[in-house]
C-alpha positions as CSV (number, residue, x, y, z in Angstrom):
1,M,120.3,255.0,108.5
2,N,119.5,252.9,111.4
3,A,118.1,253.5,114.8
4,S,120.5,254.4,117.5
5,K,122.3,252.3,120.2
6,K,123.4,253.4,123.6
7,W,126.7,255.1,123.7
8,V,127.2,256.1,127.3
9,S,126.9,254.8,130.8
10,V,126.8,257.6,133.3
11,A,127.1,257.1,137.2
12,L,124.1,258.5,138.9
13,A,125.8,259.8,142.1
14,V,125.7,263.4,141.0
15,T,125.1,266.9,142.1
16,M,122.1,267.8,140.0
17,A,119.4,270.2,139.5
18,G,115.9,271.2,139.2
19,A,113.8,271.3,136.2
20,L,114.3,272.6,132.6
21,A,111.4,274.5,131.1
22,A,111.0,274.3,127.4
23,C,108.5,274.2,124.5
24,G,110.4,271.6,122.6
25,N,112.5,268.6,122.9
26,N,115.5,268.9,125.4
27,N,116.5,265.2,125.5
28,T,119.7,263.5,125.0
29,N,120.7,260.6,122.8
30,N,121.2,256.9,123.5
31,A,123.3,256.2,120.5
32,K,126.9,254.9,120.3
33,T,129.1,257.0,118.2
34,E,132.5,256.2,116.7
35,S,134.1,259.5,117.6
36,S,133.6,262.3,120.0
37,A,136.2,264.6,118.4
38,S,135.3,267.7,116.4
39,P,135.2,267.5,112.5
40,A,138.5,269.3,112.3
41,A,140.1,266.6,114.6
42,N,138.8,263.9,112.3
43,A,140.7,265.3,109.4
44,D,143.6,263.3,108.0
45,A,146.8,264.0,110.0
46,T,148.6,265.0,106.9
47,E,146.1,267.8,106.0
48,A,146.7,271.3,107.1
49,P,144.0,272.5,109.6
50,K,141.3,274.3,107.8
51,A,140.2,277.8,108.7
52,P,136.9,278.1,110.6
53,V,133.9,278.2,108.5
54,K,131.3,280.9,109.1
55,I,127.7,279.6,109.3
56,S,124.6,281.6,109.7
57,L,121.7,280.1,111.4
58,L,118.1,281.2,111.7
59,T,116.0,279.8,114.5
60,T,113.4,280.8,117.2
61,D,114.0,281.6,120.8
62,N,111.3,279.2,121.9
63,S,110.2,281.9,124.3
64,Q,113.4,281.4,126.3
65,P,116.1,284.0,127.3
66,V,118.6,283.7,124.5
67,P,121.9,285.6,124.0
68,G,121.7,288.9,122.3
69,G,124.2,290.7,120.2
70,N,127.1,289.0,118.5
71,A,126.6,285.2,119.0
72,M,130.3,284.6,119.3
73,D,130.5,286.9,122.3
74,D,128.4,284.3,124.2
75,P,130.7,281.7,126.0
76,T,128.4,278.8,125.2
77,I,128.2,279.5,121.5
78,K,131.9,280.3,121.4
79,Y,132.7,276.9,122.9
80,L,130.5,275.2,120.3
81,A,132.1,277.1,117.5
82,E,135.6,276.1,118.7
83,K,134.7,272.5,119.0
84,T,133.2,272.5,115.4
85,N,135.8,274.8,113.7
86,T,133.2,277.3,112.8
87,I,132.2,280.9,113.4
88,L,128.6,281.0,114.3
89,D,126.1,283.8,113.4
90,I,122.8,282.8,115.1
91,T,119.7,284.9,114.8
92,F,117.0,284.1,117.3
93,L,113.4,285.1,116.2
94,P,110.7,285.8,118.8
95,A,108.7,282.5,118.9
96,A,105.4,284.2,118.5
97,Q,106.3,286.1,115.4
98,A,108.8,283.6,114.0
99,D,106.7,282.3,111.0
100,N,105.8,285.7,109.8
101,L,109.3,287.1,110.3
102,K,110.8,284.2,108.2
103,K,108.5,284.9,105.4
104,V,109.5,288.6,105.4
105,K,113.1,287.6,105.4
106,F,112.8,285.2,102.7
107,A,110.7,287.5,100.4
108,S,113.5,290.1,100.8
109,G,116.1,287.5,99.8
110,E,117.7,287.5,103.3
111,L,118.5,283.8,103.6
112,P,120.7,282.2,106.2
113,D,122.9,279.3,105.6
114,V,120.8,277.1,107.9
115,I,117.2,277.4,108.9
116,S,115.6,275.7,111.9
117,D,111.9,274.7,111.3
118,Y,109.6,271.9,111.9
119,G,109.8,270.0,108.7
120,V,110.9,271.0,105.2
121,N,110.1,274.7,104.7
122,G,107.4,274.9,102.1
123,D,108.4,278.3,100.8
124,L,112.1,277.5,100.3
125,Y,111.4,273.9,98.9
126,A,108.9,275.4,96.4
127,N,111.4,278.0,95.3
128,N,114.2,275.5,94.9
129,Q,116.3,277.2,97.6
130,L,117.3,274.1,99.6
131,I,120.2,271.9,99.1
132,P,119.7,268.1,99.0
133,L,121.8,266.5,101.7
134,N,122.0,262.8,100.9
135,D,125.7,262.9,99.6
136,Y,126.9,265.3,102.4
137,I,125.3,263.1,105.1
138,D,126.6,259.9,103.6
139,K,130.1,261.3,103.6
140,Y,130.3,263.7,106.5
141,G,127.4,262.6,108.8
142,P,128.2,259.1,110.0
143,N,127.0,259.8,113.6
144,L,123.8,261.4,112.3
145,K,123.0,258.3,110.3
146,K,123.4,256.2,113.4
147,V,121.6,258.4,115.8
148,I,118.5,259.6,113.9
149,P,116.0,256.8,113.0
150,Q,114.9,256.1,109.5
151,A,111.3,257.3,110.1
152,A,112.6,260.7,110.9
153,W,114.6,260.9,107.7
154,D,111.6,259.7,105.7
155,G,109.6,262.7,107.0
156,V,112.2,265.2,105.5
157,T,112.7,263.3,102.3
158,R,111.1,264.5,98.9
159,D,111.5,262.4,95.8
160,G,114.3,260.5,97.4
161,K,116.2,263.7,98.5
162,I,116.9,264.6,102.1
163,Y,116.1,268.3,102.6
164,A,116.6,268.7,106.3
165,I,118.4,267.1,109.3
166,P,115.6,266.1,111.7
167,E,115.7,265.9,115.6
168,S,114.6,262.5,116.8
169,A,111.3,262.3,118.6
170,A,111.6,262.2,122.4
171,G,111.2,258.8,124.1
172,D,109.9,257.2,120.9
173,S,106.5,259.0,121.6
174,K,104.4,258.9,118.4
175,V,103.1,262.4,119.2
176,N,104.4,265.6,120.5
177,R,101.0,266.9,121.9
178,M,98.9,265.0,124.5
179,F,96.5,265.7,127.4
180,F,97.9,266.7,130.8
181,V,95.5,266.2,133.6
182,R,95.5,267.1,137.3
183,K,95.2,263.7,138.9
184,D,94.7,265.1,142.3
185,W,91.7,267.0,140.9
186,M,90.3,263.8,139.6
187,D,90.7,262.2,143.0
188,K,89.0,265.1,144.8
189,V,85.9,265.0,142.5
190,G,85.6,261.2,142.6
191,I,86.7,260.5,139.0
192,T,88.4,257.0,139.4
193,E,89.3,256.3,135.8
194,T,90.4,258.5,133.0
195,P,87.7,259.1,130.4
196,K,87.4,256.8,127.5
197,T,84.9,258.7,125.5
198,P,83.9,262.3,124.9
199,D,80.8,261.8,127.1
200,E,83.0,260.5,129.9
201,L,85.3,263.5,129.3
202,L,82.3,265.8,129.7
203,T,81.5,264.2,133.0
204,M,85.0,264.8,134.3
205,L,85.1,268.4,133.2
206,R,81.7,269.2,134.7
207,A,83.0,267.8,138.0
208,F,86.0,270.0,137.7
209,R,83.7,273.0,137.2
210,D,81.3,272.2,139.9
211,K,83.0,270.4,142.8
212,D,85.7,272.9,143.7
213,P,88.7,270.7,143.1
214,N,91.2,273.5,144.0
215,G,89.4,273.9,147.3
216,N,89.4,277.7,147.4
217,G,85.6,278.0,147.4
218,K,85.8,280.6,144.5
219,K,84.4,278.7,141.6
220,D,87.4,279.9,139.6
221,E,88.3,276.5,138.0
222,I,88.9,276.3,134.3
223,P,88.2,272.6,133.4
224,L,90.0,272.9,130.0
225,S,92.2,275.7,128.8
226,G,93.9,276.5,125.3
227,R,95.9,279.3,123.8
228,E,95.5,281.9,121.2
229,N,94.5,281.3,117.6
230,F,93.1,277.9,118.4
231,T,96.4,276.4,119.4
232,W,96.9,273.6,122.0
233,L,93.5,272.2,121.6
234,D,94.7,269.6,119.2
235,T,94.0,266.4,121.3
236,I,90.4,267.5,121.8
237,L,90.0,267.6,118.1
238,G,91.8,264.2,117.9
239,M,89.2,262.4,119.9
240,F,87.0,262.7,116.8
241,G,89.7,261.7,114.4
242,A,90.2,265.4,113.3
243,N,93.5,267.2,113.1
244,E,94.2,270.8,112.2
245,Y,97.4,269.7,110.4
246,G,96.6,266.3,109.0
247,A,94.9,264.9,105.9
248,T,92.4,262.1,105.4
249,V,90.8,260.2,102.5
250,I,87.2,260.9,101.9
251,N,85.4,259.4,98.8
252,G,88.6,258.7,97.1
253,E,90.0,262.2,97.7
254,V,92.7,263.3,100.1
255,V,91.4,266.3,101.9
256,P,92.8,268.4,104.8
257,S,91.4,267.1,108.0
258,N,90.4,270.7,108.9
259,T,87.7,270.4,106.1
260,S,86.5,267.0,107.1
261,P,83.1,265.9,108.7
262,Q,85.3,264.8,111.6
263,M,86.4,268.4,112.2
264,K,82.8,269.6,112.2
265,Q,82.0,267.0,114.9
266,A,85.0,268.1,117.0
267,L,84.0,271.9,116.6
268,T,80.4,270.9,117.7
269,F,81.9,269.3,120.9
270,L,84.2,272.3,121.6
271,K,81.1,274.6,121.2
272,Q,79.3,272.5,123.9
273,L,82.4,272.8,126.1
274,Y,82.4,276.6,125.6
275,D,78.6,276.9,126.2
276,E,78.8,275.0,129.5
277,K,81.8,277.1,130.7
278,L,84.1,274.0,130.5
279,L,86.5,275.7,128.1
280,D,88.5,278.7,129.1
281,S,86.5,281.7,127.9
282,E,89.8,283.5,126.9
283,F,91.1,280.5,124.9
284,M,91.3,282.6,121.7
285,S,93.4,285.3,123.4
286,N,95.6,283.5,126.0
287,K,99.2,284.3,125.5
288,R,101.7,281.7,126.6
289,N,102.5,283.5,129.9
290,T,98.8,283.9,130.8
291,W,98.0,280.4,130.0
292,E,100.9,279.0,132.0
293,Q,100.1,281.4,134.9
294,K,96.5,280.0,135.0
295,I,97.8,276.5,135.3
296,Q,100.3,277.4,138.0
297,N,97.6,279.3,139.9
298,D,95.7,276.0,140.4
299,Q,92.9,276.9,138.1
300,V,93.3,274.5,135.2
301,G,92.4,270.8,135.3
302,L,93.2,269.7,131.8
303,W,95.4,271.1,129.0
304,V,97.4,270.0,126.0
305,H,101.2,270.2,125.7
306,D,104.4,268.4,124.7
307,P,105.1,265.0,126.5
308,N,108.6,266.1,126.7
309,L,107.5,268.7,129.4
310,G,105.8,266.2,131.6
311,W,108.3,266.7,134.3
312,D,108.6,270.4,133.7
313,W,104.9,270.9,134.6
314,Q,105.0,268.6,137.6
315,D,108.0,270.6,138.8
316,K,106.4,274.0,138.2
317,L,103.3,272.9,140.2
318,N,105.4,271.5,143.1
319,K,107.0,275.0,143.3
320,A,103.9,277.1,142.7
321,L,101.7,275.0,145.0
322,P,103.8,273.7,147.8
323,G,102.0,271.2,150.1
324,K,99.1,271.1,147.7
325,G,99.9,267.6,146.5
326,A,99.4,268.5,142.8
327,I,99.8,265.5,140.5
328,V,100.2,265.9,136.7
329,E,99.7,262.8,134.7
330,P,99.4,262.0,130.9
331,M,96.0,261.1,129.7
332,I,95.4,259.0,126.7
333,S,93.0,260.5,124.3
334,P,89.3,259.4,124.7
335,K,87.7,258.2,121.4
336,A,84.4,259.1,119.8
337,P,82.3,256.1,118.5
338,G,84.0,254.8,115.3
339,V,87.2,256.5,115.7
340,Q,90.2,254.2,115.1
341,Y,93.1,256.7,115.6
342,A,92.9,259.4,118.2
343,G,95.3,262.0,119.5
344,F,97.5,264.3,117.5
345,G,99.2,263.5,114.2
346,I,102.1,261.0,114.3
347,S,105.5,262.6,113.8
348,A,108.8,260.9,113.9
349,Y,110.8,264.1,114.5
350,N,110.5,267.5,116.1
351,K,112.5,270.4,114.8
352,T,114.7,270.3,111.6
353,F,117.7,272.0,110.1
354,S,117.7,272.7,106.4
355,V,120.7,274.1,104.4
356,T,119.9,276.8,101.9
357,K,121.6,277.5,98.6
358,K,123.2,280.5,100.1
359,A,125.5,278.2,102.1
360,K,129.1,278.1,100.7
361,D,130.2,275.0,102.7
362,P,127.5,272.4,103.1
363,E,130.2,269.9,104.1
364,A,131.1,272.0,107.2
365,I,127.5,272.4,108.1
366,V,126.8,268.6,108.1
367,K,130.1,268.1,110.1
368,F,128.8,270.7,112.6
369,F,125.5,268.8,113.2
370,D,127.3,265.5,113.1
371,W,129.5,266.6,116.1
372,L,126.4,267.6,118.1
373,V,125.2,263.9,118.2
374,T,128.7,262.5,119.2
375,E,129.1,261.6,122.9
376,E,131.1,264.9,123.5
377,G,128.4,266.9,121.6
378,Q,125.6,265.4,123.5
379,E,127.3,266.1,126.8
380,F,127.6,269.7,125.6
381,V,123.9,269.8,124.6
382,T,122.8,268.3,127.9
383,F,125.2,269.8,130.5
384,G,127.0,272.8,128.8
385,I,130.7,273.6,128.9
386,P,133.1,271.2,130.6
387,D,134.6,272.4,133.9
388,V,132.2,275.3,133.9
389,T,128.7,273.9,134.2
390,Y,129.7,270.3,134.6
391,T,132.7,268.1,135.4
392,K,133.6,264.6,134.3
393,D,136.2,262.5,136.2
394,S,138.5,259.8,134.8
395,A,135.9,257.1,135.4
396,G,133.3,259.0,133.4
397,K,131.2,260.1,136.3
398,I,129.5,263.5,135.5
399,T,128.7,266.1,138.2
400,Y,126.3,268.6,136.9
401,N,126.5,272.0,138.6
402,Q,122.9,273.3,138.1
403,Q,122.5,274.5,141.6
404,K,126.1,275.7,142.4
405,D,127.8,279.0,141.8
406,T,128.3,277.9,138.2
407,D,124.7,277.5,137.6
408,D,123.8,276.4,134.1
409,K,121.9,279.4,133.0
410,T,122.1,278.4,129.3
411,A,120.3,275.2,129.7
412,L,116.8,276.4,128.7
413,W,117.8,277.7,125.2
414,R,120.9,275.5,124.6
415,T,119.1,272.2,124.8
416,I,116.1,273.3,122.7
417,T,118.3,274.9,120.0
418,F,121.0,272.2,119.6
419,N,119.5,268.8,120.6
420,L,119.0,266.4,117.7
421,A,119.4,263.0,119.3
422,G,116.3,261.9,121.2
423,W,116.1,260.2,124.6
424,N,118.7,258.9,126.9
425,P,117.5,258.3,130.4
426,D,121.0,257.9,131.9
427,L,122.0,261.3,130.9
428,K,118.6,262.8,131.7
429,K,118.9,261.4,135.3
430,V,122.2,263.3,135.7
431,Q,120.5,266.3,134.4
432,V,117.2,266.4,136.2
433,G,117.1,263.2,138.5
434,D,115.3,260.0,138.8
435,E,111.9,261.3,139.8
436,A,111.9,263.5,136.6
437,V,112.8,260.7,134.3
438,A,110.2,258.5,135.7
439,K,107.6,261.2,135.1
440,L,108.8,261.7,131.6
441,E,108.6,258.0,130.8
442,E,105.0,258.0,132.0
443,F,104.3,260.5,129.3
444,F,106.3,258.8,126.6
445,T,104.5,255.5,127.4
446,V,101.2,257.2,126.7
447,G,102.6,258.8,123.6
448,K,103.5,255.5,122.1
449,Q,99.8,254.4,122.3
450,E,98.1,257.1,120.2
451,G,98.4,259.3,117.1
452,Q,96.8,259.7,113.8
453,P,98.8,258.4,110.8
454,N,100.3,260.9,108.5
455,I,99.3,259.8,105.0
456,L,101.2,262.5,103.3
457,L,104.6,261.7,104.9
458,G,107.3,262.7,102.4
459,A,104.9,264.6,100.1
460,P,105.9,267.9,98.6
461,T,104.2,271.1,99.8
462,F,100.9,271.8,98.2
463,K,100.3,275.5,98.7
464,S,98.0,278.3,97.7
465,S,99.1,281.8,97.0
466,L,96.2,283.0,99.2
467,P,97.2,283.4,102.9
468,E,93.7,282.4,104.0
469,I,94.0,279.1,102.2
470,G,97.7,278.5,103.0
471,E,99.3,275.1,102.7
472,F,97.5,272.0,102.3
473,A,96.7,270.3,105.7
474,V,98.0,273.4,107.5
475,P,95.3,275.6,109.0
476,G,95.0,279.1,107.3
477,T,93.3,282.1,108.7
478,M,90.0,281.0,107.1
479,F,89.8,277.8,109.2
480,I,90.9,279.6,112.4
481,E,88.3,282.3,112.0
482,T,85.6,279.8,111.1
483,A,86.4,277.6,114.1
484,A,86.5,280.4,116.5
485,K,83.1,281.8,115.2
486,I,81.4,278.4,115.6
487,V,82.8,277.6,119.1
488,M,82.1,281.0,120.5
489,G,78.6,281.1,119.1
490,D,78.9,283.8,116.5
491,Q,78.0,281.4,113.8
492,P,76.0,278.1,113.8
493,V,77.8,274.8,113.5
494,D,76.5,274.5,109.9
495,Y,78.6,277.5,109.0
496,F,81.4,275.0,108.8
497,D,79.9,273.6,105.5
498,E,80.0,277.1,104.0
499,Y,83.7,277.4,105.0
500,V,84.5,274.1,103.3
501,K,82.7,275.2,100.1
502,N,84.5,278.5,100.1
503,W,87.9,276.9,100.8
504,R,87.5,274.5,97.9
505,S,86.3,277.1,95.5
506,R,89.1,279.5,96.3
507,G,91.9,277.1,95.3
508,G,91.4,274.3,97.7
509,D,90.1,271.9,95.0
510,D,93.3,272.2,93.1
511,L,95.3,271.5,96.3
512,I,93.2,268.4,96.8
513,K,93.8,267.2,93.2
514,Q,97.6,267.5,93.7
515,A,97.5,265.8,97.1
516,T,95.3,263.0,95.8
517,E,97.5,262.4,92.7
518,W,100.6,262.2,95.0
519,Y,99.0,259.9,97.4
520,N,97.7,257.5,94.7
521,A,101.2,257.3,93.1
522,N,103.4,257.3,96.2
523,G,101.6,256.9,99.5
524,K,98.6,254.7,99.0
525,K,99.0,251.3,100.6
């Protein structure tokens, strides 16, 4: 399975649109595909057409306005179904409750044919409820094999078996979370270079707090903001080589990074930020909308988000703060002394699609996803329905109707839900314009320069039955509660040592043993 090659050249004289807002990857692919026809059209001419295959898909709404009711009543989904010879039954779970709702459905035996996730689902894999896809992809997924890079396939492979179809990472960025900084705030407070160390970051955040960079005289600036349950603070932790979701080797053992001495250092730093009013006082309760509104209200100088949304944030601030000269830029992660790898954990893919053993026709499912990465499929993902939301002339020039009477109102959820193929600046320019693509490439360039290696890439899920412990290298409630208590001053920093001791004694030691054995046999280099 090789990396992709460019498959399309698109003229740039277009009628095009404003920004797309999304919490995920909404890019298009730069791969050459052999066929843009639907799977049904690729069948041998002597074969009778097959009846449409019904496919049930469980995914998240990504906090976007998605179709309700019967999926096939939606024109966009109906078009996709017709092109792939399927009948689609799509359930969109509310993003904030998606993980819990999935667990409830799985526990009750309510399995879809296909589940969208962010890796190989640990519960379904542990219960032997996923279908290995190697043979199906080899036979029915030629375009998937060309478009999706090997590193992404490696991340969803267990013991040589592929258990998901991964979405290529955007722009070859190694990370899907990074610092977003208000460059105009930096200019106003006299910060001429981005911070290289935690101490330099403190200097910048203090200037944001004290020097009125938004110019309203109210002292309402929030130097750094985050979201509920300790989310979107990942890159702050990464300055110290810590990672809520990663693993590290200490004294010959593979341990979750959220139990490491580096995490204790990171929490100590966050506590200092909180004590000095440099961290949003509501960081543990901020819902997405509240957090976004603070940023758009010209109150936040630094935050963490997906590099794929670099232009989205610039466009939002252009509209929310007209004439303000707001400039959003990526910021490479500062490094604490002795830290080799900073930033978030490296990931070669974003979302994934796994096929469960409930599926009666895995062949049709793989063909469905294979069509999505063809030229025709990627035009659908990027622009919608031909002659409705875009047109394409005989020379191949695309006109995208984002701001016309046929406004592409499905763009927000369609691209997040169905994109698999990665980054194609030519198509993206048609979609959002040259300025947007230039801004995105700024973020992807930084994303290529940082990230913590995933030493358990391809490992099975090591999981406790206790929810407070959770999966190995995935923060359970015990970590989140401990971190919040330390940062907000309800417990001293040394309370972290008690958390580690409790975590290990309540089943963590067994998970460490399993992870270490796997690493020594498979991952150690």
